[in-house]
N, CA, C and O atoms as a CHARMM CRD file, in Angstrom:
* protein
*
  316
    1    1 MET  N      0.85900  -1.17000   0.00000 PROA 1      0.00000
    2    1 MET  CA     0.00000   0.00000   0.00000 PROA 1      0.00000
    3    1 MET  C      0.90200   1.22900   0.00000 PROA 1      0.00000
    4    1 MET  O      1.75200   1.35800   0.88100 PROA 1      0.00000
    5    2 ASP  N      0.74300   2.12300  -0.95300 PROA 2      0.00000
    6    2 ASP  CA     1.53300   3.34100  -1.02200 PROA 2      0.00000
    7    2 ASP  C      0.87600   4.44100  -0.21600 PROA 2      0.00000
    8    2 ASP  O     -0.34900   4.50300  -0.11100 PROA 2      0.00000
    9    3 ASP  N      1.70300   5.31400   0.35700 PROA 3      0.00000
   10    3 ASP  CA     1.12900   6.44800   1.07500 PROA 3      0.00000
   11    3 ASP  C      0.90500   7.60000   0.10700 PROA 3      0.00000
   12    3 ASP  O      1.38900   7.56600  -1.02400 PROA 3      0.00000
   13    4 ALA  N      0.18700   8.60300   0.53700 PROA 4      0.00000
   14    4 ALA  CA    -0.15700   9.73800  -0.31500 PROA 4      0.00000
   15    4 ALA  C      1.06100  10.56200  -0.69300 PROA 4      0.00000
   16    4 ALA  O      1.00700  11.30200  -1.67500 PROA 4      0.00000
   17    5 ALA  N      2.15800  10.46300   0.04800 PROA 5      0.00000
   18    5 ALA  CA     3.34500  11.26600  -0.22100 PROA 5      0.00000
   19    5 ALA  C      4.15800  10.73600  -1.38700 PROA 5      0.00000
   20    5 ALA  O      5.05500  11.42100  -1.87800 PROA 5      0.00000
   21    6 GLY  N      3.85900   9.53100  -1.83500 PROA 6      0.00000
   22    6 GLY  CA     4.53700   9.10000  -3.02600 PROA 6      0.00000
   23    6 GLY  C      5.38100   7.84800  -2.94300 PROA 6      0.00000
   24    6 GLY  O      6.54600   7.87100  -3.34000 PROA 6      0.00000
   25    7 GLY  N      4.84500   6.78400  -2.45400 PROA 7      0.00000
   26    7 GLY  CA     5.48100   5.52600  -2.69400 PROA 7      0.00000
   27    7 GLY  C      6.03900   4.73000  -1.53400 PROA 7      0.00000
   28    7 GLY  O      6.37000   3.56300  -1.74100 PROA 7      0.00000
   29    8 SER  N      6.16900   5.25100  -0.36200 PROA 8      0.00000
   30    8 SER  CA     6.71000   4.42000   0.71800 PROA 8      0.00000
   31    8 SER  C      5.65000   3.45200   1.20800 PROA 8      0.00000
   32    8 SER  O      4.45100   3.71900   1.12800 PROA 8      0.00000
   33    9 ARG  N      6.11700   2.32400   1.71700 PROA 9      0.00000
   34    9 ARG  CA     5.19100   1.29600   2.18600 PROA 9      0.00000
   35    9 ARG  C      4.60500   1.67400   3.53400 PROA 9      0.00000
   36    9 ARG  O      5.30400   2.19400   4.40400 PROA 9      0.00000
   37   10 VAL  N      3.32600   1.40900   3.69800 PROA 10     0.00000
   38   10 VAL  CA     2.62000   1.68000   4.94400 PROA 10     0.00000
   39   10 VAL  C      2.01100   0.36200   5.40500 PROA 10     0.00000
   40   10 VAL  O      1.40500  -0.35700   4.61100 PROA 10     0.00000
   41   11 SER  N      2.17100   0.04300   6.68600 PROA 11     0.00000
   42   11 SER  CA     1.61800  -1.19300   7.21500 PROA 11     0.00000
   43   11 SER  C      0.10000  -1.15200   7.15700 PROA 11     0.00000
   44   11 SER  O     -0.51800  -0.12800   7.45100 PROA 11     0.00000
   45   12 ARG  N     -0.48600  -2.26300   6.78000 PROA 12     0.00000
   46   12 ARG  CA    -1.95000  -2.32000   6.75700 PROA 12     0.00000
   47   12 ARG  C     -2.50900  -2.80500   8.07500 PROA 12     0.00000
   48   12 ARG  O     -3.72500  -2.80500   8.26700 PROA 12     0.00000
   49   13 TYR  N     -1.63700  -3.22400   8.99600 PROA 13     0.00000
   50   13 TYR  CA    -2.06100  -3.69800  10.30200 PROA 13     0.00000
   51   13 TYR  C     -1.93700  -2.58900  11.33300 PROA 13     0.00000
   52   13 TYR  O     -1.02400  -1.76500  11.28200 PROA 13     0.00000
   53   14 THR  N     -2.85700  -2.58900  12.25100 PROA 14     0.00000
   54   14 THR  CA    -2.74700  -1.75000  13.43200 PROA 14     0.00000
   55   14 THR  C     -2.95300  -2.66500  14.62100 PROA 14     0.00000
   56   14 THR  O     -3.54000  -3.74000  14.49200 PROA 14     0.00000
   57   15 GLY  N     -2.48200  -2.25300  15.74700 PROA 15     0.00000
   58   15 GLY  CA    -2.68000  -3.08500  16.91800 PROA 15     0.00000
   59   15 GLY  C     -1.41500  -3.23300  17.71600 PROA 15     0.00000
   60   15 GLY  O     -0.49300  -2.42700  17.58700 PROA 15     0.00000
   61   16 PRO  N     -1.36100  -4.27100  18.55400 PROA 16     0.00000
   62   16 PRO  CA    -0.23400  -4.43600  19.46100 PROA 16     0.00000
   63   16 PRO  C      1.06300  -4.74100  18.71600 PROA 16     0.00000
   64   16 PRO  O      1.05500  -5.25000  17.59500 PROA 16     0.00000
   65   17 SER  N      2.16300  -4.41800  19.36600 PROA 17     0.00000
   66   17 SER  CA     3.47800  -4.76500  18.82700 PROA 17     0.00000
   67   17 SER  C      4.27100  -5.45400  19.92700 PROA 17     0.00000
   68   17 SER  O      3.90000  -5.39500  21.10000 PROA 17     0.00000
   69   18 VAL  N      5.36100  -6.10600  19.54700 PROA 18     0.00000
   70   18 VAL  CA     6.21300  -6.77500  20.52500 PROA 18     0.00000
   71   18 VAL  C      7.48100  -5.96200  20.72900 PROA 18     0.00000
   72   18 VAL  O      7.98200  -5.31100  19.81200 PROA 18     0.00000
   73   19 ALA  N      7.97600  -6.01800  21.93400 PROA 19     0.00000
   74   19 ALA  CA     9.22500  -5.34300  22.28200 PROA 19     0.00000
   75   19 ALA  C      9.97200  -6.22400  23.27400 PROA 19     0.00000
   76   19 ALA  O      9.38500  -7.07600  23.94100 PROA 19     0.00000
   77   20 ILE  N     11.25600  -6.00300  23.35400 PROA 20     0.00000
   78   20 ILE  CA    12.07600  -6.76000  24.29200 PROA 20     0.00000
   79   20 ILE  C     12.69500  -5.81900  25.30800 PROA 20     0.00000
   80   20 ILE  O     13.15500  -4.73200  24.96000 PROA 20     0.00000
   81   21 ASP  N     12.70500  -6.23700  26.55800 PROA 21     0.00000
   82   21 ASP  CA    13.40700  -5.50000  27.60200 PROA 21     0.00000
   83   21 ASP  C     14.84000  -6.02200  27.58700 PROA 21     0.00000
   84   21 ASP  O     15.09100  -7.12000  28.08500 PROA 21     0.00000
   85   22 PRO  N     15.78600  -5.26900  27.03000 PROA 22     0.00000
   86   22 PRO  CA    17.14700  -5.77900  26.86800 PROA 22     0.00000
   87   22 PRO  C     17.86700  -6.03100  28.19400 PROA 22     0.00000
   88   22 PRO  O     18.81100  -6.82000  28.24300 PROA 22     0.00000
   89   23 ILE  N     17.43800  -5.38200  29.24900 PROA 23     0.00000
   90   23 ILE  CA    18.05000  -5.60600  30.56100 PROA 23     0.00000
   91   23 ILE  C     17.59900  -6.95400  31.13400 PROA 23     0.00000
   92   23 ILE  O     18.39800  -7.67800  31.72700 PROA 23     0.00000
   93   24 ALA  N     16.32900  -7.28300  30.95800 PROA 24     0.00000
   94   24 ALA  CA    15.79000  -8.52100  31.51400 PROA 24     0.00000
   95   24 ALA  C     16.15000  -9.75100  30.67300 PROA 24     0.00000
   96   24 ALA  O     16.22300 -10.85900  31.20500 PROA 24     0.00000
   97   25 CYS  N     16.37300  -9.57000  29.38500 PROA 25     0.00000
   98   25 CYS  CA    16.61800 -10.70100  28.48800 PROA 25     0.00000
   99   25 CYS  C     17.96900 -11.35300  28.79200 PROA 25     0.00000
  100   25 CYS  O     18.98300 -10.67200  28.94500 PROA 25     0.00000
  101   26 THR  N     17.95900 -12.67500  28.87400 PROA 26     0.00000
  102   26 THR  CA    19.19300 -13.43000  29.07700 PROA 26     0.00000
  103   26 THR  C     19.43600 -14.42800  27.94100 PROA 26     0.00000
  104   26 THR  O     20.17100 -15.40000  28.11800 PROA 26     0.00000
  105   27 ALA  N     18.83200 -14.19700  26.79500 PROA 27     0.00000
  106   27 ALA  CA    19.07500 -14.93900  25.54300 PROA 27     0.00000
  107   27 ALA  C     18.73900 -16.42600  25.62800 PROA 27     0.00000
  108   27 ALA  O     19.52300 -17.26700  25.18800 PROA 27     0.00000
  109   28 HSD  N     17.57900 -16.75100  26.18900 PROA 28     0.00000
  110   28 HSD  CA    17.13600 -18.14500  26.17100 PROA 28     0.00000
  111   28 HSD  C     16.73000 -18.57400  24.75700 PROA 28     0.00000
  112   28 HSD  O     16.91200 -19.73400  24.38700 PROA 28     0.00000
  113   29 GLY  N     16.18300 -17.64500  23.96600 PROA 29     0.00000
  114   29 GLY  CA    15.79500 -17.93700  22.58600 PROA 29     0.00000
  115   29 GLY  C     14.41400 -18.53000  22.42100 PROA 29     0.00000
  116   29 GLY  O     14.01200 -18.85300  21.30300 PROA 29     0.00000
  117   30 LEU  N     13.68100 -18.68100  23.50500 PROA 30     0.00000
  118   30 LEU  CA    12.34500 -19.26500  23.42400 PROA 30     0.00000
  119   30 LEU  C     11.41200 -18.41600  22.56900 PROA 30     0.00000
  120   30 LEU  O     10.57100 -18.95500  21.85000 PROA 30     0.00000
  121   31 CYS  N     11.55100 -17.10500  22.64200 PROA 31     0.00000
  122   31 CYS  CA    10.67900 -16.21500  21.86100 PROA 31     0.00000
  123   31 CYS  C     10.83500 -16.47700  20.35300 PROA 31     0.00000
  124   31 CYS  O      9.84700 -16.47300  19.61900 PROA 31     0.00000
  125   32 ALA  N     12.05700 -16.70000  19.90000 PROA 32     0.00000
  126   32 ALA  CA    12.28600 -16.97000  18.47900 PROA 32     0.00000
  127   32 ALA  C     11.72800 -18.32800  18.07300 PROA 32     0.00000
  128   32 ALA  O     11.28200 -18.50400  16.93900 PROA 32     0.00000
  129   33 GLU  N     11.75200 -19.28500  18.99100 PROA 33     0.00000
  130   33 GLU  CA    11.16600 -20.59700  18.70200 PROA 33     0.00000
  131   33 GLU  C      9.64800 -20.51400  18.60700 PROA 33     0.00000
  132   33 GLU  O      9.03900 -21.15700  17.75200 PROA 33     0.00000
  133   34 LEU  N      9.03800 -19.72200  19.48600 PROA 34     0.00000
  134   34 LEU  CA     7.57800 -19.63400  19.53800 PROA 34     0.00000
  135   34 LEU  C      6.98700 -18.62900  18.56100 PROA 34     0.00000
  136   34 LEU  O      5.81600 -18.73300  18.19400 PROA 34     0.00000
  137   35 LEU  N      7.78500 -17.66200  18.14000 PROA 35     0.00000
  138   35 LEU  CA     7.28200 -16.58600  17.28600 PROA 35     0.00000
  139   35 LEU  C      8.30000 -16.24000  16.19000 PROA 35     0.00000
  140   35 LEU  O      8.74100 -15.09400  16.09500 PROA 35     0.00000
  141   36 PRO  N      8.67000 -17.21900  15.36800 PROA 36     0.00000
  142   36 PRO  CA     9.72000 -16.98600  14.37100 PROA 36     0.00000
  143   36 PRO  C      9.35200 -15.96700  13.28400 PROA 36     0.00000
  144   36 PRO  O     10.23300 -15.43100  12.61100 PROA 36     0.00000
  145   37 GLU  N      8.06600 -15.70600  13.11600 PROA 37     0.00000
  146   37 GLU  CA     7.64600 -14.72500  12.10600 PROA 37     0.00000
  147   37 GLU  C      7.99700 -13.30100  12.51600 PROA 37     0.00000
  148   37 GLU  O      8.07000 -12.41100  11.66800 PROA 37     0.00000
  149   38 ILE  N      8.21300 -13.08200  13.80000 PROA 38     0.00000
  150   38 ILE  CA     8.45300 -11.73100  14.31700 PROA 38     0.00000
  151   38 ILE  C      9.80300 -11.59200  15.00300 PROA 38     0.00000
  152   38 ILE  O     10.35700 -10.49400  15.06100 PROA 38     0.00000
  153   39 VAL  N     10.33900 -12.68900  15.52000 PROA 39     0.00000
  154   39 VAL  CA    11.57800 -12.64000  16.30300 PROA 39     0.00000
  155   39 VAL  C     12.65000 -13.48800  15.63500 PROA 39     0.00000
  156   39 VAL  O     12.41400 -14.64700  15.29200 PROA 39     0.00000
  157   40 GLU  N     13.81900 -12.90900  15.45500 PROA 40     0.00000
  158   40 GLU  CA    14.98100 -13.69000  15.05000 PROA 40     0.00000
  159   40 GLU  C     16.08000 -13.41600  16.06600 PROA 40     0.00000
  160   40 GLU  O     16.01100 -12.45000  16.82500 PROA 40     0.00000
  161   41 LEU  N     17.08200 -14.26500  16.07300 PROA 41     0.00000
  162   41 LEU  CA    18.15400 -14.12100  17.05000 PROA 41     0.00000
  163   41 LEU  C     19.42000 -13.58500  16.39100 PROA 41     0.00000
  164   41 LEU  O     19.73900 -13.92100  15.25000 PROA 41     0.00000
  165   42 ASP  N     20.13400 -12.74000  17.14000 PROA 42     0.00000
  166   42 ASP  CA    21.42000 -12.25200  16.63700 PROA 42     0.00000
  167   42 ASP  C     22.48400 -13.32800  16.88600 PROA 42     0.00000
  168   42 ASP  O     22.16900 -14.41600  17.36800 PROA 42     0.00000
  169   43 GLU  N     23.73200 -13.02200  16.56000 PROA 43     0.00000
  170   43 GLU  CA    24.79600 -14.02600  16.67200 PROA 43     0.00000
  171   43 GLU  C     25.08800 -14.45000  18.11600 PROA 43     0.00000
  172   43 GLU  O     25.74800 -15.46800  18.32500 PROA 43     0.00000
  173   44 TRP  N     24.62300 -13.70800  19.10300 PROA 44     0.00000
  174   44 TRP  CA    24.80300 -14.05000  20.51000 PROA 44     0.00000
  175   44 TRP  C     23.56000 -14.68800  21.12000 PROA 44     0.00000
  176   44 TRP  O     23.55800 -15.04200  22.29900 PROA 44     0.00000
  177   45 GLY  N     22.51000 -14.83300  20.32800 PROA 45     0.00000
  178   45 GLY  CA    21.28900 -15.45600  20.81400 PROA 45     0.00000
  179   45 GLY  C     20.25100 -14.50100  21.36900 PROA 45     0.00000
  180   45 GLY  O     19.24100 -14.92900  21.92800 PROA 45     0.00000
  181   46 TYR  N     20.49900 -13.20200  21.21500 PROA 46     0.00000
  182   46 TYR  CA    19.53900 -12.20800  21.69500 PROA 46     0.00000
  183   46 TYR  C     18.52400 -11.89600  20.59400 PROA 46     0.00000
  184   46 TYR  O     18.87200 -11.89600  19.41300 PROA 46     0.00000
  185   47 PRO  N     17.28000 -11.63200  20.97300 PROA 47     0.00000
  186   47 PRO  CA    16.22500 -11.41900  19.97900 PROA 47     0.00000
  187   47 PRO  C     16.31700 -10.07000  19.27100 PROA 47     0.00000
  188   47 PRO  O     16.70400  -9.05300  19.84600 PROA 47     0.00000
  189   48 ILE  N     15.94600 -10.11400  18.01200 PROA 48     0.00000
  190   48 ILE  CA    15.77300  -8.92300  17.18800 PROA 48     0.00000
  191   48 ILE  C     14.32400  -8.97000  16.71700 PROA 48     0.00000
  192   48 ILE  O     13.89100  -9.94200  16.09800 PROA 48     0.00000
  193   49 MET  N     13.58200  -7.90900  17.01700 PROA 49     0.00000
  194   49 MET  CA    12.15900  -7.86800  16.68500 PROA 49     0.00000
  195   49 MET  C     11.93800  -7.19000  15.34100 PROA 49     0.00000
  196   49 MET  O     12.64000  -6.24000  14.99100 PROA 49     0.00000
  197   50 ILE  N     10.97400  -7.67600  14.60200 PROA 50     0.00000
  198   50 ILE  CA    10.53300  -7.00600  13.39500 PROA 50     0.00000
  199   50 ILE  C      9.67000  -5.83300  13.82700 PROA 50     0.00000
  200   50 ILE  O      8.77100  -5.99100  14.65200 PROA 50     0.00000
  201   51 ASP  N      9.94000  -4.65400  13.27200 PROA 51     0.00000
  202   51 ASP  CA     9.17800  -3.45800  13.63700 PROA 51     0.00000
  203   51 ASP  C      7.74500  -3.54300  13.13000 PROA 51     0.00000
  204   51 ASP  O      7.45000  -4.19600  12.12900 PROA 51     0.00000
  205   52 GLY  N      6.87900  -2.87100  13.84500 PROA 52     0.00000
  206   52 GLY  CA     5.49100  -2.75200  13.42000 PROA 52     0.00000
  207   52 GLY  C      4.55700  -3.61000  14.24900 PROA 52     0.00000
  208   52 GLY  O      4.99200  -4.39300  15.09400 PROA 52     0.00000
  209   53 PRO  N      3.28400  -3.45200  13.99800 PROA 53     0.00000
  210   53 PRO  CA     2.28200  -4.19100  14.75900 PROA 53     0.00000
  211   53 PRO  C      2.27700  -5.68300  14.41700 PROA 53     0.00000
  212   53 PRO  O      2.69900  -6.09300  13.33600 PROA 53     0.00000
  213   54 VAL  N      1.79600  -6.46500  15.35300 PROA 54     0.00000
  214   54 VAL  CA     1.66000  -7.90600  15.16700 PROA 54     0.00000
  215   54 VAL  C      0.43600  -8.15000  14.28100 PROA 54     0.00000
  216   54 VAL  O     -0.64700  -7.64500  14.57900 PROA 54     0.00000
  217   55 PRO  N      0.59200  -8.91500  13.20100 PROA 55     0.00000
  218   55 PRO  CA    -0.57600  -9.22800  12.37600 PROA 55     0.00000
  219   55 PRO  C     -1.63300  -9.97000  13.20600 PROA 55     0.00000
  220   55 PRO  O     -1.28700 -10.73000  14.11100 PROA 55     0.00000
  221   56 PRO  N     -2.89200  -9.75700  12.90700 PROA 56     0.00000
  222   56 PRO  CA    -3.96100 -10.37800  13.69000 PROA 56     0.00000
  223   56 PRO  C     -3.82200 -11.89300  13.83300 PROA 56     0.00000
  224   56 PRO  O     -4.13600 -12.43500  14.89300 PROA 56     0.00000
  225   57 ALA  N     -3.37100 -12.56900  12.82100 PROA 57     0.00000
  226   57 ALA  CA    -3.25300 -14.02600  12.87200 PROA 57     0.00000
  227   57 ALA  C     -2.18000 -14.50000  13.84800 PROA 57     0.00000
  228   57 ALA  O     -2.17600 -15.66800  14.23700 PROA 57     0.00000
  229   58 LEU  N     -1.27000 -13.61300  14.24800 PROA 58     0.00000
  230   58 LEU  CA    -0.17500 -13.99400  15.14200 PROA 58     0.00000
  231   58 LEU  C     -0.32400 -13.45900  16.56200 PROA 58     0.00000
  232   58 LEU  O      0.55600 -13.67800  17.39400 PROA 58     0.00000
  233   59 ARG  N     -1.40400 -12.77300  16.84800 PROA 59     0.00000
  234   59 ARG  CA    -1.54900 -12.13100  18.16300 PROA 59     0.00000
  235   59 ARG  C     -1.61700 -13.13800  19.31300 PROA 59     0.00000
  236   59 ARG  O     -0.98800 -12.91800  20.34800 PROA 59     0.00000
  237   60 ALA  N     -2.34600 -14.21400  19.16300 PROA 60     0.00000
  238   60 ALA  CA    -2.41500 -15.22700  20.23000 PROA 60     0.00000
  239   60 ALA  C     -1.05000 -15.87100  20.42700 PROA 60     0.00000
  240   60 ALA  O     -0.63800 -16.12300  21.56000 PROA 60     0.00000
  241   61 GLN  N     -0.35800 -16.13200  19.34800 PROA 61     0.00000
  242   61 GLN  CA     0.98000 -16.70800  19.40100 PROA 61     0.00000
  243   61 GLN  C      1.95300 -15.74500  20.08600 PROA 61     0.00000
  244   61 GLN  O      2.81400 -16.17900  20.85200 PROA 61     0.00000
  245   62 ALA  N      1.82300 -14.44600  19.81700 PROA 62     0.00000
  246   62 ALA  CA     2.68100 -13.44400  20.45600 PROA 62     0.00000
  247   62 ALA  C      2.42100 -13.37500  21.95700 PROA 62     0.00000
  248   62 ALA  O      3.35900 -13.27500  22.74800 PROA 62     0.00000
  249   63 ARG  N      1.15900 -13.42700  22.34800 PROA 63     0.00000
  250   63 ARG  CA     0.83300 -13.42400  23.78600 PROA 63     0.00000
  251   63 ARG  C      1.39600 -14.66400  24.46700 PROA 63     0.00000
  252   63 ARG  O      1.91500 -14.57600  25.58000 PROA 63     0.00000
  253   64 ALA  N      1.30000 -15.81300  23.81600 PROA 64     0.00000
  254   64 ALA  CA     1.82800 -17.05200  24.38900 PROA 64     0.00000
  255   64 ALA  C      3.34400 -16.97600  24.53400 PROA 64     0.00000
  256   64 ALA  O      3.89200 -17.44500  25.53100 PROA 64     0.00000
  257   65 ALA  N      4.02000 -16.39700  23.56300 PROA 65     0.00000
  258   65 ALA  CA     5.47600 -16.25200  23.63700 PROA 65     0.00000
  259   65 ALA  C      5.87000 -15.32300  24.77600 PROA 65     0.00000
  260   65 ALA  O      6.83400 -15.59700  25.49100 PROA 65     0.00000
  261   66 ALA  N      5.14000 -14.23400  24.95300 PROA 66     0.00000
  262   66 ALA  CA     5.43700 -13.29500  26.04900 PROA 66     0.00000
  263   66 ALA  C      5.22800 -13.96800  27.40200 PROA 66     0.00000
  264   66 ALA  O      6.01500 -13.76200  28.32500 PROA 66     0.00000
  265   67 THR  N      4.18700 -14.75900  27.52100 PROA 67     0.00000
  266   67 THR  CA     3.90400 -15.46600  28.77000 PROA 67     0.00000
  267   67 THR  C      4.96200 -16.53000  29.05700 PROA 67     0.00000
  268   67 THR  O      5.31400 -16.76000  30.21400 PROA 67     0.00000
  269   68 ALA  N      5.46700 -17.17400  28.01500 PROA 68     0.00000
  270   68 ALA  CA     6.44800 -18.25200  28.17000 PROA 68     0.00000
  271   68 ALA  C      7.86400 -17.76200  28.41700 PROA 68     0.00000
  272   68 ALA  O      8.71100 -18.54700  28.84400 PROA 68     0.00000
  273   69 CYS  N      8.14800 -16.50000  28.16400 PROA 69     0.00000
  274   69 CYS  CA     9.50800 -15.97100  28.33400 PROA 69     0.00000
  275   69 CYS  C      9.98200 -16.21000  29.77100 PROA 69     0.00000
  276   69 CYS  O      9.33000 -15.75300  30.71000 PROA 69     0.00000
  277   70 PRO  N     11.10100 -16.91700  29.96200 PROA 70     0.00000
  278   70 PRO  CA    11.56000 -17.23700  31.31400 PROA 70     0.00000
  279   70 PRO  C     11.87200 -16.01200  32.17900 PROA 70     0.00000
  280   70 PRO  O     11.76000 -16.07900  33.40300 PROA 70     0.00000
  281   71 THR  N     12.25700 -14.90900  31.56300 PROA 71     0.00000
  282   71 THR  CA    12.58800 -13.70300  32.32800 PROA 71     0.00000
  283   71 THR  C     11.54400 -12.60400  32.16500 PROA 71     0.00000
  284   71 THR  O     11.72500 -11.49400  32.66400 PROA 71     0.00000
  285   72 LEU  N     10.44600 -12.91100  31.46200 PROA 72     0.00000
  286   72 LEU  CA     9.36800 -11.95000  31.18000 PROA 72     0.00000
  287   72 LEU  C      9.90100 -10.71100  30.48000 PROA 72     0.00000
  288   72 LEU  O      9.42400  -9.60200  30.72300 PROA 72     0.00000
  289   73 ALA  N     10.89000 -10.89600  29.61200 PROA 73     0.00000
  290   73 ALA  CA    11.49900  -9.77900  28.88400 PROA 73     0.00000
  291   73 ALA  C     10.72300  -9.40000  27.62300 PROA 73     0.00000
  292   73 ALA  O     10.85200  -8.28100  27.12600 PROA 73     0.00000
  293   74 LEU  N      9.92400 -10.32100  27.11100 PROA 74     0.00000
  294   74 LEU  CA     9.14000 -10.05400  25.90900 PROA 74     0.00000
  295   74 LEU  C      7.84300  -9.37000  26.32100 PROA 74     0.00000
  296   74 LEU  O      7.09600  -9.89000  27.15100 PROA 74     0.00000
  297   75 LYS  N      7.58200  -8.22300  25.74800 PROA 75     0.00000
  298   75 LYS  CA     6.40500  -7.42800  26.11000 PROA 75     0.00000
  299   75 LYS  C      5.51000  -7.24200  24.88400 PROA 75     0.00000
  300   75 LYS  O      5.99500  -7.09300  23.76300 PROA 75     0.00000
  301   76 ILE  N      4.21900  -7.25300  25.11200 PROA 76     0.00000
  302   76 ILE  CA     3.22800  -6.96100  24.07600 PROA 76     0.00000
  303   76 ILE  C      2.56800  -5.64600  24.43500 PROA 76     0.00000
  304   76 ILE  O      2.01700  -5.49200  25.52400 PROA 76     0.00000
  305   77 SER  N      2.62900  -4.69700  23.51100 PROA 77     0.00000
  306   77 SER  CA     1.97700  -3.40900  23.75500 PROA 77     0.00000
  307   77 SER  C      0.49200  -3.55200  23.51200 PROA 77     0.00000
  308   77 SER  O      0.04800  -4.49900  22.86400 PROA 77     0.00000
  309   78 ARG  N     -0.27000  -2.61600  24.02900 PROA 78     0.00000
  310   78 ARG  CA    -1.72300  -2.60600  23.77600 PROA 78     0.00000
  311   78 ARG  C     -1.99500  -1.70700  22.58700 PROA 78     0.00000
  312   78 ARG  O     -2.25800  -0.52200  22.79000 PROA 78     0.00000
  313   79 GLY  N     -1.94900  -2.17400  21.41900 PROA 79     0.00000
  314   79 GLY  CA    -2.11800  -1.32200  20.25100 PROA 79     0.00000
  315   79 GLY  C     -3.47500  -1.00300  19.88600 PROA 79     0.00000
  316   79 GLY  O     -3.70000  -0.28800  18.91000 PROA 79     0.00000
């Protein structure tokens, strides 16, 4: 979807997004296993999140990943 300003991509989803608390995270990697569509791991095993809102089809999966995080470092915003 192009924006009115001339060509940049605009997300068609609105809603919650995922974020990581870098202080609380200890690189267990469970979030990437449970939510690979949104989370990938860097070379040290720490998560890198895809920017933007969570697509509706992945919202339950994102909540489950946040709940399963051993250090509760994965957060879901209320979008």
